[in-house]
C-alpha positions as CSV (number, residue, x, y, z in Angstrom):
1,M,-12.4,-47.5,71.8
2,I,-15.8,-45.9,72.2
3,E,-15.6,-46.0,76.3
4,I,-11.4,-43.8,75.9
5,L,-13.2,-41.5,73.9
6,A,-15.8,-40.8,76.7
7,V,-12.9,-40.2,78.8
8,T,-10.7,-37.9,76.5
9,S,-13.7,-36.4,74.8
10,P,-14.5,-34.2,77.8
11,I,-11.2,-32.9,78.6
12,Y,-10.5,-31.8,74.8
13,L,-14.1,-30.4,74.6
14,I,-13.6,-28.0,77.6
15,I,-10.0,-27.0,76.3
16,G,-11.7,-26.3,72.8
17,L,-14.6,-24.3,74.2
18,G,-11.9,-22.3,76.4
19,W,-10.5,-21.6,73.0
20,L,-13.7,-20.7,71.1
21,L,-14.9,-18.5,73.7
22,T,-11.4,-16.5,73.7
23,R,-11.3,-16.5,69.8
24,N,-15.2,-15.3,69.4
25,G,-14.2,-12.2,72.4
26,Q,-16.4,-13.6,75.4
27,F,-12.8,-13.7,76.9
28,V,-9.6,-12.0,76.0
29,K,-6.1,-13.5,76.5
30,A,-5.7,-11.3,79.7
31,D,-8.7,-12.8,81.2
32,M,-7.0,-16.5,80.7
33,R,-3.9,-15.2,82.2
34,V,-5.7,-14.0,85.6
35,F,-7.4,-17.7,85.6
36,G,-4.3,-19.1,85.2
37,K,-3.1,-17.2,88.0
38,L,-5.9,-18.4,90.1
39,V,-5.2,-22.2,89.8
40,I,-1.2,-22.0,89.8
41,Q,-1.6,-19.7,92.8
42,M,-4.4,-21.3,94.9
43,A,-6.4,-24.3,93.3
44,L,-3.4,-26.2,92.4
45,P,-1.6,-25.4,95.4
46,A,-5.4,-26.5,97.6
47,L,-5.6,-29.7,95.2
48,V,-1.7,-31.1,95.9
49,L,-2.4,-30.1,99.8
50,R,-5.5,-31.8,99.8
51,A,-4.5,-34.9,97.6
52,L,-1.4,-35.2,100.5
53,L,-3.7,-34.8,103.6
54,Q,-5.9,-37.8,102.4
55,H,-3.4,-40.8,101.8
56,P,-0.9,-42.1,104.0
57,L,2.8,-41.2,104.4
58,G,3.4,-44.4,102.6
59,E,1.5,-43.7,99.4
60,V,2.3,-40.3,98.9
61,L,6.2,-41.3,99.3
62,N,5.7,-44.5,97.2
63,I,9.7,-45.3,96.1
64,S,8.9,-47.5,93.0
65,Y,6.9,-44.7,91.4
66,L,9.2,-41.6,92.2
67,A,12.4,-43.7,91.2
68,A,10.5,-45.3,87.8
69,Y,9.1,-41.8,87.0
70,L,12.4,-39.8,87.9
71,C,14.7,-42.3,86.0
72,G,12.3,-41.8,82.7
73,T,12.3,-37.9,83.0
74,L,15.9,-37.5,83.9
75,A,16.7,-39.8,80.7
76,T,14.4,-38.0,78.6
77,L,15.9,-34.8,79.8
78,A,19.3,-35.7,78.9
79,I,18.6,-37.6,75.7
80,G,16.4,-34.4,74.3
81,Y,19.1,-31.9,75.5
82,L,21.9,-34.0,74.0
83,Y,20.1,-34.8,70.6
84,V,19.2,-30.6,70.4
85,R,22.8,-29.9,71.6
86,R,24.7,-32.3,69.2
87,M,22.2,-33.5,66.4
88,L,20.6,-29.7,65.6
89,G,23.4,-27.6,66.6
90,H,21.7,-25.6,69.1
91,G,23.2,-23.8,71.9
92,P,22.8,-24.5,75.7
93,V,20.2,-22.2,76.4
94,A,18.2,-23.5,73.6
95,S,18.7,-27.5,73.9
96,A,17.5,-26.9,77.5
97,V,14.1,-25.2,76.2
98,Y,13.8,-27.9,74.0
99,A,14.8,-30.3,76.7
100,M,12.1,-29.1,79.0
101,G,9.2,-29.3,76.6
102,M,10.4,-33.0,76.6
103,C,10.1,-34.0,80.0
104,S,7.7,-31.8,81.8
105,S,4.3,-33.0,81.9
106,N,1.0,-31.0,82.8
107,S,0.2,-33.2,85.7
108,G,-1.8,-30.6,87.1
109,F,-3.9,-29.1,84.1
110,I,-4.6,-32.3,82.0
111,G,-3.1,-35.0,84.1
112,Y,-4.9,-34.9,87.0
113,P,-8.6,-34.3,85.1
114,I,-8.0,-37.8,83.1
115,L,-6.7,-39.5,85.7
116,L,-9.6,-38.6,87.7
117,L,-11.8,-40.1,85.0
118,T,-9.8,-43.4,84.3
119,L,-7.9,-43.9,87.8
120,A,-9.7,-41.7,90.6
121,P,-8.5,-43.9,93.9
122,V,-4.8,-42.8,92.9
123,A,-5.1,-39.8,90.9
124,G,-4.6,-37.5,93.8
125,V,-1.6,-39.5,94.9
126,A,-0.5,-39.6,91.3
127,L,-0.4,-35.8,91.7
128,A,1.1,-34.9,94.3
129,L,3.7,-37.8,93.5
130,N,4.3,-35.7,90.3
131,M,4.3,-32.1,91.4
132,T,6.7,-33.4,94.2
133,L,9.0,-34.9,91.9
134,E,8.4,-32.0,88.9
135,N,8.9,-28.8,91.5
136,L,11.7,-29.8,93.7
137,I,13.8,-31.7,91.0
138,V,13.0,-31.6,87.7
139,L,11.7,-28.2,87.1
140,P,15.2,-26.4,89.4
141,L,17.5,-28.6,87.0
142,L,15.8,-26.9,84.1
143,L,15.8,-23.6,85.3
144,L,19.7,-24.5,86.6
145,L,20.8,-25.2,82.9
146,M,19.2,-22.5,81.2
147,Q,20.6,-19.6,83.7
148,R,24.2,-21.6,83.3
149,G,23.7,-21.5,79.6
150,E,22.8,-18.1,79.3
151,S,24.7,-16.2,81.9
152,Q,27.9,-18.9,82.3
153,L,27.4,-18.0,86.2
154,P,29.0,-20.6,89.1
155,V,27.1,-23.5,90.0
156,W,26.2,-22.1,93.4
157,R,25.0,-18.9,91.7
158,S,22.7,-20.4,89.4
159,L,21.2,-22.9,92.1
160,Q,20.8,-19.4,94.5
161,R,18.9,-18.1,91.3
162,S,16.5,-21.2,91.0
163,G,16.1,-21.7,94.3
164,S,15.1,-17.9,95.0
165,Q,12.5,-18.4,92.1
166,L,11.1,-21.9,93.6
167,V,10.6,-20.1,97.1
168,R,8.4,-18.1,96.1
169,M,5.8,-20.9,94.4
170,P,3.1,-21.3,96.5
171,L,3.0,-25.0,95.0
172,I,6.2,-25.4,97.0
173,W,4.9,-24.3,100.2
174,A,1.6,-26.5,99.7
175,L,4.1,-29.4,99.3
176,V,6.0,-28.5,102.3
177,L,3.0,-27.6,104.5
178,G,1.3,-31.3,103.0
179,L,4.1,-33.2,103.8
180,I,5.0,-31.8,107.3
181,L,1.1,-32.4,108.3
182,C,1.3,-35.8,106.6
183,V,4.8,-37.1,108.8
184,G,3.2,-35.6,111.7
185,G,-0.4,-37.3,111.1
186,W,-1.9,-33.9,111.5
187,S,-5.0,-32.7,109.9
188,L,-6.4,-29.2,109.0
189,P,-9.2,-27.6,111.3
190,A,-12.3,-28.1,109.4
191,P,-13.6,-24.9,108.5
192,L,-9.5,-24.6,107.0
193,M,-10.0,-28.2,104.9
194,Q,-13.3,-27.2,103.8
195,T,-11.3,-24.3,102.6
196,V,-9.1,-25.9,101.1
197,N,-11.5,-28.1,99.2
198,M,-13.4,-25.6,97.7
199,F,-10.3,-24.2,95.8
200,A,-9.0,-27.6,94.9
201,N,-12.8,-28.4,93.6
202,A,-12.2,-25.3,91.4
203,S,-8.8,-26.6,90.0
204,G,-10.0,-29.4,87.0
205,V,-12.2,-27.1,84.7
206,V,-10.8,-23.7,85.2
207,S,-7.3,-25.4,84.3
208,L,-8.8,-26.9,81.3
209,L,-9.9,-23.6,80.1
210,V,-7.1,-21.8,80.4
211,I,-5.0,-23.9,78.6
212,G,-7.5,-23.6,75.9
213,G,-7.8,-19.9,75.8
214,A,-3.8,-20.0,75.9
215,L,-3.8,-21.7,72.7
216,C,-5.8,-19.5,71.0
217,G,-3.7,-17.2,68.5
218,L,-0.3,-19.0,68.9
219,P,1.7,-19.2,65.9
220,L,2.4,-22.2,63.8
221,A,3.3,-21.2,60.6
222,G,6.9,-22.5,59.3
223,M,7.6,-23.7,62.9
224,G,7.1,-27.6,61.9
225,R,10.6,-28.4,61.7
226,R,11.5,-26.7,64.5
227,I,8.5,-28.2,67.1
228,W,8.6,-31.8,66.2
229,P,11.4,-32.7,67.9
230,V,10.0,-31.6,71.4
231,V,6.4,-32.9,70.3
232,L,7.6,-36.5,69.3
233,G,10.0,-36.3,72.6
234,K,7.1,-35.2,74.5
235,L,4.1,-37.3,73.6
236,V,6.4,-40.6,72.5
237,L,9.8,-40.9,73.8
238,H,9.0,-39.7,77.5
239,P,6.2,-42.2,78.3
240,A,8.1,-44.8,76.2
241,L,11.3,-44.5,78.5
242,V,8.9,-44.5,81.6
243,I,7.2,-47.6,80.7
244,L,10.7,-48.9,80.5
245,C,11.6,-48.0,83.6
246,V,7.9,-49.4,85.1
247,W,8.8,-52.7,83.9
248,A,12.5,-52.8,84.6
249,F,12.6,-51.1,88.3
250,P,11.0,-54.5,90.1
251,L,13.6,-56.5,88.3
252,A,16.2,-54.5,90.1
253,G,14.9,-55.2,93.7
254,L,12.6,-52.4,94.3
255,P,8.8,-53.4,95.3
256,Q,6.1,-53.6,92.9
257,M,3.8,-51.0,92.3
258,S,-0.1,-51.5,92.3
259,P,-1.6,-51.5,88.3
260,E,-2.9,-48.6,89.0
261,L,-0.1,-46.8,89.8
262,R,2.2,-48.1,86.8
263,S,-0.9,-47.0,84.6
264,A,-1.2,-43.7,86.3
265,A,3.3,-43.1,86.2
266,I,2.8,-43.8,82.1
267,L,-0.3,-41.6,81.3
268,M,1.3,-38.5,83.1
269,A,4.4,-39.2,81.2
270,A,2.1,-39.0,77.9
271,M,0.7,-35.8,79.2
272,P,1.7,-32.5,76.6
273,M,4.1,-30.3,78.6
274,M,3.3,-27.7,81.5
275,G,1.0,-24.8,80.2
276,I,4.0,-22.4,81.8
277,Y,6.2,-24.0,79.5
278,P,6.0,-20.7,77.0
279,T,6.2,-18.4,80.0
280,L,9.7,-20.3,81.2
281,A,11.0,-19.8,77.8
282,Q,10.0,-16.4,77.4
283,A,12.7,-15.0,79.4
284,H,15.3,-16.8,77.0
285,G,13.7,-15.3,73.9
286,M,12.2,-18.7,72.6
287,E,8.5,-18.0,73.5
288,D,6.9,-18.7,69.8
289,V,8.9,-21.9,69.3
290,S,7.7,-23.3,72.7
291,A,3.9,-22.1,72.2
292,A,3.8,-23.4,69.1
293,A,5.2,-26.9,70.7
294,L,2.1,-26.7,73.3
295,L,-0.1,-26.1,70.8
296,M,0.6,-29.1,68.7
297,A,1.2,-31.5,71.4
298,T,-1.8,-30.5,73.0
299,A,-3.7,-31.1,69.7
300,T,-2.1,-34.3,69.0
301,S,-2.1,-35.9,72.8
302,F,-6.0,-36.6,71.6
303,F,-4.9,-39.2,69.5
304,T,-1.7,-40.6,71.9
305,L,-3.6,-40.8,74.8
306,S,-6.8,-42.0,73.7
307,G,-4.0,-44.9,71.7
308,L,-2.4,-45.2,75.2
309,L,-5.6,-45.7,77.1
310,W,-6.8,-48.2,74.9
311,W,-3.5,-50.1,75.0
312,L,-3.2,-49.6,79.0
313,R,-6.8,-51.1,79.4
């Protein structure tokens, strides 16, 4: 167990340092938004582009990983949405926001640094696979659900709005460029590749500091009953359903994944929700609940991830 804590502790120590520096005034919340924008606009796209360029197309488009992770994620989304809608009595927009917290992992800010420490050979592949699924399928579907619930627009109009939001994201362009280069067997010129490497190397520590700073001052009082369904859905239900798919899909005829990729898929599903979750929920007036859920899930994930790493070992 000491070895497991040696892996997870540095991640949460850096998050804690970001919280402490913001709490003590060395940084302010506005600084963390700037750092976060740097990571989202530059560092994460560079990280994904490098991951795509460093691995063969067969690894980047691992059908077994994509199918198992996507099915586990969509099952979590459906169960979370229906539970909040039917059992808790919330409307379609709130149900979609809750479901987003349950099924959208923080693959880039927390998942990749943890995989880098535990499963370094497949960390880049898992990041590229997750980013592809989350940004091309899961996130557009969630945005569509929220927009449909709020405005009752026709499906085609909601799809148009979701698509316009996505095409403005540098991460999408990095994914498209990386896949084109990967399919063509091309590489970037050495000066450009070195530039990509420099931005990609900055993503790990900066992203963790941003998470810590963003968590500083978030409200928790009176939020317990409202956030625990999201926290349990994210840290328990999502990885459990991905584990089920990882084990069951080879029986259905899909190729067997390597043990490292199986562990990577399970760990990615067990990460707390993505850092932009409160930002996306803010447009629908649910920033307080989503921010509190993010804080509680990030703190609780230290224990759940440590236990999961021990089990996987």
